[in-house]
Each structure stands twice: as structure tokens, then as C-alpha cells.
Residue, then its C-alpha position, 0 to 999 in steps of 0.5 A: m500500500a502506498a502512503r497518502t503523504d499529503t494527508e497522513l494522520v500520524f503520531g506527531g503530525t507532519a511539518a507543514r510547508f509554506h507554498g506561497p501565493g496561489e493563483d486565486l486572489l483571496g478576499r479581493t473579489a469585489e475590488s477585482d471586479e471593480a478594477d476590471d470594470h473601470l479599466r475596461d470601460p471606455a468612459g471609465p476613470r483614466l487614473l485608477l489608484v489602488r491604495g492600502e497600508r503596508g503589507i495589504g497586497r497592493t502589488v499582488f492585486a495590481h499584478a493579478t489585475a494586469e494578468r487579467l487585462r493581458a488575457g483580454g487582449i489589453a497591453v499592460l506596461p510595468v513601471d516600478c518605483v523604488p525608494g530614492d526615486g523621490e529625490h529625482p524630480q520628473l523621473l516618473a514622468l520620464r519613465l512613463v513617456m519612455a515606456l509608452e513610446e517604446h510600446r508605440s514603436a513596437t506596435t506600429k511601423r510608422t515613423p513618429t512625427r515627434k519623439p516625446a522620449a527625447e523631449a522628456l529627457s531634455a526637459m528633465k535635464h534642463d528642469d523644464r517643467t513645461a516641456m515635460a508636461e507637454a511630452l507627458a500629455a503627448a505620450l498619454a494621447g495614444p488611441t490603442p487600449t493600454v494600461v500602464l501599471v505604476d507600482d509603489a507610486h508613493h516612492a515617486d517624485a512629487e513633481s511627476l505626480a503633480l504633472l499627472d494631476e495637471v493633465d487635462f484628461d478631457r482633451v486626451p484620447p481615452g486609450i491610455r489608462l494609468l493603474l497606480t499602487a501607493a501606500r496610505h496608512t492614514e486618512p488624508a484629513r486625519r491630522s497635520p502630518s509630522p515634519g519629514s514623515g513619508s505621509g507628509s512628504g511632497s510625494g504623499q501630499a501629491m498622491d492625495r491630490l492626485a486621488d482627488n482628481r476628476a479623472a481618478h478613482t481610488i480602490a482601497l484594499p481592506r484587511l482580510t476578514l477571518e474567513d478570507a484569512t482562513a482561505m488564504v492560510a489554507q492556500r499557503l499550507r494546502s491544509a485546512p487551518d485549525a480554529d486556534l491557529m487562525r485565531r492566533l494568526h489573525e490576532l497577531s496580523r490583524g488580517i494584513p496579508g503581509a503579516l500573515d505570510a511573515l508569521l507563516v514563513e517563520w512558524t513553518g520554518q521552525d516546524a511549529i505548524r504541524t499537519a494531520d489528515g489535511h488539517a494544520f495545527l499550531g504545536t502546543g507551546a509554540p512561541v510567537p516568532l520574531l520578525p527577521d531584520h529584512d522584514r518589511y515592518i522592521a525595515a520600515l521602522r529602522a528607516l525612521e530617524e530618531p527619536c522614532g526608534t526609541v519611542a517605538t521601543a518604549l511603547s512596545i512595553l507601555w502602549p496598553l497604558g493608553r494616553p498616559a503612556e506618552a508621558l511615561v515614555a518621556s520620563s523613562t527614556g529621558l526624551p523631551a515631551e515634544s520629541v515623544t509627541d513628534g515621534i508618535r506622530t511620525l510612527v502613526d503617519e508611517g503606519i507603525l502605530d494606530e491612533l485610537p480615537a476617543q469614545p465617543r469621538t468628537p472633532d476636538s477629542a484627544p486620542r485614547g492612546w496608540a497601538f501597534r498596527v501589527p501586533l507581531l511587530a510590537h512583539t518583535v520590538r519588545e522581545r528584542l529589548g535587552p534585559v535591563k531596558r525591558s526590566h526598567l520599562s516594565a517596572t515603570a508600567v507596574e508602578a504606574l498601575w499599582a499607584s493608580g489602583a492603590t487602596p486606602k490600606d495601602p501606603p500612599p504611592p510616591p508622586l509620579p511626574t506623569p498622569l496615571p492610567t486608570q485602566l488598560l486600553e480595551e485593545a490590550d490583554a487585561q488578564t496578562y499585561l500586568p503579570d507579564r510586566i511584573a515578571d519582567a520587572g523582577f527585583l525592581v518592584d516590591r517582591d512580596r506584592a509581586v509574588t502574591e500577584l504573580t501567583a494569583a494571576a497564574h492560578s486564575l489562568y490554569p491550565d493555560l493550554e494556550r501558554r499565555g503566561m501562567l508558567r512564566w508567572h510561576v517561574g517569575a514568582v520562584r525567582l523572587i522568593e528567597e526562603q527555600y521552604d517557600r521557594d520549594l512550594a512555589i517550584l512544586r506549583s510551577g511544576q504542576a502548572a507545567a504539567g497542566c498545560g502540557d509542558y512535561r519537560t519543565a514539570r519533570t525538571a521541577a519535580e526532580w529538583l524537589v525529589c532530590g533535595p527538598a527544603e528542611g521541614l517541607d510538608p511530606q505531602a508536598v514531597h509525595e506530590a513531587a514524586t507523583l509529578l515526576v513519574a507522571s511527567a516521565a510517562a507523559e514524555q513516554d520515557w519508558q526506560a526512566l520509568s523502568r528504573m523508577g519501578t525498582a527499589h534501587w532508584w529510590e534508595g538514597l533520596p531524602l524521601s518519606a516511605m510514603a513518597t517512595v512506595s507511591g512513586r514505585v507503584q505509579a511507575l509500575w502502573q504506567l508500565e502496566k506491570w500490574q502483578e508487580a504493582l499489586a505485590l508491592m502494594l500488599q507488602t507496603e499497605r500500612v505505609w500508603q494507608a497512612t494518609p487520605g491522599s495516598r490511600a485514595l490514589l493507591e486504592l484507585f491503582r489497586r482497583v484498576a490493576e485487579y480489573v485488568l488482571g481479571r478481578p473486576d469486583r473491587f472496581i465495580r463496587a467502587l463505582a457505587l461508593p461516594e467520593e473520598p470526603d477528605l480529597a482536594p477537588s483537583k485530586a477527586f477530579a483526577f481520580n474520577i477521570a481515571t475511572f471514566d477512562v477505564l469505563l470508556g476503554i471497556g466500552d461501558l458508555r452507560g457507566a461513564a455517563n452515570l459517573l459524569s452525572t453522579r460526580g457532577m462532571r461536565l463533558e466539555l471540561l474533561p481532558q481531550p482524550n476522554r472526550f475523544l473516547w466519549h464521542h467515538l462510542n457515541g458515534q460522533w466521529d467527526e468530533a472524535l476525529a477533530l480531537a484525534r488530529r489535535l492530540l496526535v499532532d501534539g504527540g504527548v500523553l494519550n489516555v491514562v493506563p490501561g488505555h495508553h493506545l486507545l486513541p490511535a487504535r480507535t482513530a484507526a478503526i474510524l479511518l478503516a470504516q471510512g475506507r482508509p486502510t492505508s491511513a489507518d495502518r500508517l497511524i498504527s505504525s507511527v505509535r509502535g515500537q516503544v521499548n519497555g513500554p506498555l502493552e500494545h495489544v490494543l494496537d495489535h487488534a486495530e492492525a489485525e482488522i486492517l489486515r482482515t479488511l485487505g484479505e490478509l488472514g495469515r498476517a492478521e492471525e500472527v498479529l492477533r496471536r502476538g497481542l494475546r501472548a503479550a497480554d498473557e505474559r502480564g496476566s492482562f484481561y483488558g482488551t483481550d476480548e477484542l483479540l479473541a473475537s477477531l481471532a475466532e473469526v479469522h480461524a473460521e474464515a480460514g477454515h479452522p473450525d476447531r481453532a475458532t471454537a477454542c477461541l470462542a470458549r475462551l472468550e465466553r470464559t472471559a465474558e463470564q469473568m469480567n462481567s462486561g457488556r462489551t465482552r458479552l456482546l462480542y461473544l454473542l456476535t462471534s458465536g453467532k457468526i461461527l455457529d451459523p452454517d452460512s458463515s462457515e461449513a454447511h455440515r453444521s447441525e440445526a442445533h448450531r443454527s438455532e443456538a446461533h440465532k438465539h445468540l444473535s437475537e440476544a446480541v441485538d437486544l444487548a446492543r440496543s440497550r448499550s446505545q452505541p451506534f456503531e456496534t448496534a449497526v454492526t450487530l443488526l447487519a450480522a443478525v440479518r445476514a444470519n437470518a436471525a433478524p428481519a431484513t428491514l433492520l438493515h435500514e436502521a443499520y444503514e442510517h447509523f453508518g451514514e450518520m457516522g460517516a462509515t462509508l465502507w460499512r454503508f457500502h456493505t449494508r447496501t449490498a446486503m439490502r440488495e441481496a435481501g430484495l430491499t430498495v436502497p434509499g436515495r439511488r443518486q446519493a448511493t451512486a455518489e457514495n460508491e464513487h467517493l469510496l472507490a476514489t478514496l480507496l484509489a487515493e489510499g494506494l490500493t491495487n484493483r485486487q486489494i480494492a476487490g478484497v475490501l469491497r468483496l467484489s471481483e476484480d472485473a467488477v472493480a475495473n467496470r466501476l473505475s471505467r464508469l467513474f472516469a466516464r462520469t467525472g471526465m477524469r482519465s487516470r487514477t492519478e487524476v482521481v487521487t489528486a482530486v481526493l488529496r485536494g479535497t475536491q468532490i468527485t461526484t455529486p448526488h445530483h450528477 
């Protein structure tokens, strides 16, 4: 099978690539139509100005317009302006005249009576404005439809723009049009421009006057909406961007295409954007990149004279304080107030800053403050500050905010020479700004207050999955604490916070620090929690070798830990490794130790219940479900224990038990960890939601599900992919998570892999994989997940013509069902026995008694499946019962609907076959045809041969060839490659109304 490398779903995802602009101009449909209409209309404007801020895409827009014009037979002549042109009067006019004369000479054989280019060159040489005006007017008098594209006209010399403005276009033939692009960051009437600024230069003013010309029309390019930006990012990455990725991109770029591209280039260059199954995600904890020196925004800022750079640097820290930031910049930098004011005005005029109008806005009202037009630029400027300057500016902000918010109990603040901010600008992030500044200020502000506020802010942001600052604030608090006892407690908090947001490396480092050298007198419970954190973080990082060492007594010897912490750490390591018998033996030897405190007792009791369940002794686990929560447990620990129980229930397919646990323990589904929600959606048949979660989780490449279901996420995801007709994708996923040395059992993956092989008709290899999984489980005494292995192995034996082996597997499955008292295991036994005992599915010599027993089991299976309310297993059960004549054929309609709602296209195909065999009418003939063709195209994209496709669909190779011929005929495609390309691009192959 060939890999679907463009859309594969594998552990850790695939690094996204930046593909650059595509052929489609996104988010500019209305503006493009407007430009085309004006330039093609004989009575349209002679001057068409395309204006917008830096990075908005003026050049791309103009060139796309030019290509459309050329395609329509209209000549387009390019004239580019560059920085420095403004220093050469009449230069643009000369270039226009020369370009038009060269074009006229190339398109006509007649010798011109006059030579405007020579006249223009002489006029420029002698600074003869009148002569240049005449030469320009003569050049623009051409009758042939021609468009001159003047790009970046804001760099042009002011005199040439003034000459264009003076042309009497009413007296000039309408053949020549000018399409000019120019930057405009502020409205012309906003305010008086600052001295020396680009917007206030002669070129800027001349461009504004030209825009007011009767013969001119201006098209202003707006920022991209979130929808248009999403389409642009999908084009650049060739993957559908995740909503969180788009939110970050849009916040940092404000929808400016140039800033969006800059972000994408930097993030893809760092492999921070990962793709999975045709979707793109920003890796967890990926830092915001810094713009490189050659970036347009950095270059524009550096091109400005001082004090602009100093003012911008200070404002990168202080701008959220609003209007008072202006005075704070002056006091913190030593610049005169008027210099700061001039610097801000220039930064606004040059498109670095936005002026924020007062609310409500009046003609005389002062602005509320200023914000960086591109937040990514503000981030870059701030992050490039040296530590001393950054701390100093941050301390200025902190002191100003603390002074403005002082309460009567606080000592009076020292007088400040500046007005105080009463609140942050609404454009700022009020939740993170002050703690960020406190963390940066460090020892320059009051330590005790800083620690208190940093800790409180970090707690309020937990778990901070977006990494907005919680962990950084915890670390900042640790640095400010001098007492070792208090510092160790803060280190523990920072480690637990790191684990909560998925930074397991930091969590492990913090835990190792405490475990190896806790402060004298540190609470034993805190040390116990550190040991627990250490083991959990190593498991989350899948460091199985380290866990194997932690499972030994030798590793813990010599550490200054209590017996409770040592025992708990060892048991947890063995538990994570799924060494259940060793863990139970250790717990039995040390029961007096771990029973000493409510926390350790509750944790180890949970371990014992789960371990006994896995080893085939479910009574203690089942009894505990009816017991109330431990009254002395902290809410966070009670929640964690409930999550572990919830995970086990979902792992064994007990959806009803999981729902009851949610209800009785007051847990809300949306607040559960993503792996748990994935399993919930999978069992409920909500496969779109399940796949969305799986993509995100697999891309992160971190912890999946808690034991004993380490591999449930990839295994169940592979099952969904297989049901959708994607065996290659399913196989790739399973392979990507295998091979962890000394790690937990992989028998859940063995079952998923075997089902893929069975679908492809490779029964021999499927048997090998199933036997391998059973051997591994037997070596550790594990019953967990063996029911699925036994059921599949029994069916493989029956399909391969080995009834005695199938019966032996079935007998073991029956014993397992009786021992585990599990609804899923019982259902698997009933289904498997019905298939094996039914004479239509094995050998014709089976007795009538066997037939009767098979029908009885399948009838019971139907009732049990309905009571369990899981759509997929219900549909599979109905299909099996009807095929064995143990249920009425009309139940196929119900199965068909279930498979359709889940998107199980392969199973839906087989159900259509069963419906036709039973003489039932398949509903929606056109829809069914479209689904068949989509499934066939998907199998092609999976790299399957005709023979493999025939095995998957249970058809002959000739039937597959005929279906391919019909697919090519209906779609107009001529090869398998075209079909595969269409599938990988997400193009719909056919429609129900074709």
C-alpha cells in the first residue's frame, strides 16, 4: 500500500510547508471586479489608484489585475518605483513617456512625427517643467487600449505626480489608462502630518491630490476578514487551518496579508505548524516568532530617524497604558515631551502605530492612546529589548498601575511626574499585561506584592493550554522568593502548572529538583506530590526506560524521601508500565505505609482497583463505582481520580457507566481532558468530533489516555479511518505509535492492525498479529482488551477454515465474558458465536442445533446492543443478525442510517449490498451512486491495487475495473492519478445530483 503523504494522520503530525501565493486572489473579489470594470470601460476613470497600508497586497492585486487585462487582449506596461526615486524630480514622468513610446514603436511601423522620449529627457535635464508636461500629455494621447501599471507610486517624485494631476484628461484620447499602487496608512484629513514623515512628504501630499482628481478613482484594499484569512492560510499550507491557529494568526496580523505570510514563513520554518489528515495545527507551546531584520515592518521602522526608534521601543512595553503612556515614555527614556509627541506622530503617519480615537469621538477629542498596527511587530520590538531596558520599562508600567489602583490600606504611592492610567486600553490583554510586566520587572518592584500577584494571576489562568503566561508567572514568582521552604512550594506549583498545560519537560525538571533535595521541614505531602509529578511527567514524555528504573527499589534508595513518597512513586511507575502483578505485590507488602494518609490511600486504592480489573478481578472496581467520593480529597485530586475511572469505563466500552459517573460526580463533558472526550464521542458515534480531537492530540504527540488505555486513541482513530475506507491511513497511524521499548502493552494496537489486515484479505498476517497481542497480554496476566483479540481471532480461524481453532477461541472468550462481567465482552461473544455457529458463515455440515443456538445468540446480541446505545456496534450487530437470518431484513435500514450518520462509508457500502441481496430498495439511488464513487476514489487515493480494492469491497476484480471505467466516464477524469489528486485536494468527485 502506498502512503497518502499529503494527508497522513500520524503520531506527531507532519511539518507543514509554506507554498506561497496561489493563483486565486483571496478576499479581493469585489475590488477585482471593480478594477476590471473601470479599466475596461471606455468612459471609465483614466487614473485608477489602488491604495492600502503596508503589507495589504497592493502589488499582488495590481499584478493579478494586469494578468487579467493581458488575457483580454489589453497591453499592460510595468513601471516600478523604488525608494530614492523621490529625490529625482520628473523621473516618473520620464519613465512613463519612455515606456509608452517604446510600446508605440513596437506596435506600429510608422515613423513618429515627434519623439516625446527625447523631449522628456531634455526637459528633465534642463528642469523644464513645461516641456515635460507637454511630452507627458503627448505620450498619454495614444488611441490603442493600454494600461500602464505604476507600482509603489508613493516612492515617486512629487513633481511627476503633480504633472499627472495637471493633465487635462478631457482633451486626451481615452486609450491610455494609468493603474497606480501607493501606500496610505492614514486618512488624508486625519491630522497635520509630522515634519519629514513619508505621509507628509511632497510625494504623499501629491498622491492625495492626485486621488482627488476628476479623472481618478481610488480602490482601497481592506484587511482580510477571518474567513478570507482562513482561505488564504489554507492556500499557503494546502491544509485546512485549525480554529486556534487562525485565531492566533489573525490576532497577531490583524488580517494584513503581509503579516500573515511573515508569521507563516517563520512558524513553518521552525516546524511549529504541524499537519494531520489535511488539517494544520499550531504545536502546543509554540512561541510567537520574531520578525527577521529584512522584514518589511522592521525595515520600515529602522528607516525612521530618531527619536522614532526609541519611542517605538518604549511603547512596545507601555502602549496598553493608553494616553498616559506618552508621558511615561518621556520620563523613562529621558526624551523631551515634544520629541515623544513628534515621534508618535511620525510612527502613526508611517503606519507603525494606530491612533485610537476617543469614545465617543468628537472633532476636538484627544486620542485614547496608540497601538501597534501589527501586533507581531510590537512583539518583535519588545522581545528584542535587552534585559535591563525591558526590566526598567516594565517596572515603570507596574508602578504606574499599582499607584493608580492603590487602596486606602495601602501606603500612599510616591508622586509620579506623569498622569496615571486608570485602566488598560480595551485593545490590550487585561488578564496578562500586568503579570507579564511584573515578571519582567523582577527585583525592581516590591517582591512580596509581586509574588502574591504573580501567583494569583497564574492560578486564575490554569491550565493555560494556550501558554499565555501562567508558567512564566510561576517561574517569575520562584525567582523572587528567597526562603527555600517557600521557594520549594512555589517550584512544586510551577511544576504542576507545567504539567497542566502540557509542558512535561519543565514539570519533570521541577519535580526532580524537589525529589532530590527538598527544603528542611517541607510538608511530606508536598514531597509525595513531587514524586507523583515526576513519574507522571516521565510517562507523559513516554520515557519508558526512566520509568523502568523508577519501578525498582534501587532508584529510590538514597533520596531524602518519606516511605510514603517512595512506595507511591514505585507503584505509579509500575502502573504506567502496566506491570500490574508487580504493582499489586508491592502494594500488599507496603499497605500500612500508603494507608497512612487520605491522599495516598485514595490514589493507591484507585491503582489497586484498576490493576485487579485488568488482571481479571473486576469486583473491587465495580463496587467502587457505587461508593461516594473520598470526603477528605482536594477537588483537583477527586477530579483526577474520577477521570481515571471514566477512562477505564470508556476503554471497556461501558458508555452507560461513564455517563452515570459524569452525572453522579457532577462532571461536565466539555471540561474533561481531550482524550476522554475523544473516547466519549467515538462510542457515541460522533466521529467527526472524535476525529477533530484525534488530529489535535496526535499532532501534539504527548500523553494519550491514562493506563490501561495508553493506545486507545490511535487504535480507535484507526478503526474510524478503516470504516471510512482508509486502510492505508489507518495502518500508517498504527505504525507511527509502535515500537516503544519497555513500554506498555500494545495489544490494543495489535487488534486495530489485525482488522486492517482482515479488511485487505490478509488472514495469515492478521492471525500472527492477533496471536502476538494475546501472548503479550498473557505474559502480564492482562484481561483488558483481550476480548477484542479473541473475537477477531475466532473469526479469522473460521474464515480460514479452522473450525476447531475458532471454537477454542470462542470458549475462551465466553470464559472471559463470564469473568469480567462486561457488556462489551458479552456482546462480542454473542456476535462471534453467532457468526461461527451459523452454517452460512462457515461449513454447511453444521447441525440445526448450531443454527438455532446461533440465532438465539444473535437475537440476544441485538437486544444487548440496543440497550448499550452505541451506534456503531448496534449497526454492526443488526447487519450480522440479518445476514444470519436471525433478524428481519428491514433492520438493515436502521443499520444503514447509523453508518451514514457516522460517516462509515465502507460499512454503508456493505449494508447496501446486503439490502440488495435481501430484495430491499436502497434509499436515495443518486446519493448511493455518489457514495460508491467517493469510496472507490478514496480507496484509489489510499494506494490500493484493483485486487486489494476487490478484497475490501468483496467484489471481483472485473467488477472493480467496470466501476473505475464508469467513474472516469462520469467525472471526465482519465487516470487514477487524476482521481487521487482530486481526493488529496479535497475536491468532490461526484455529486448526488450528477
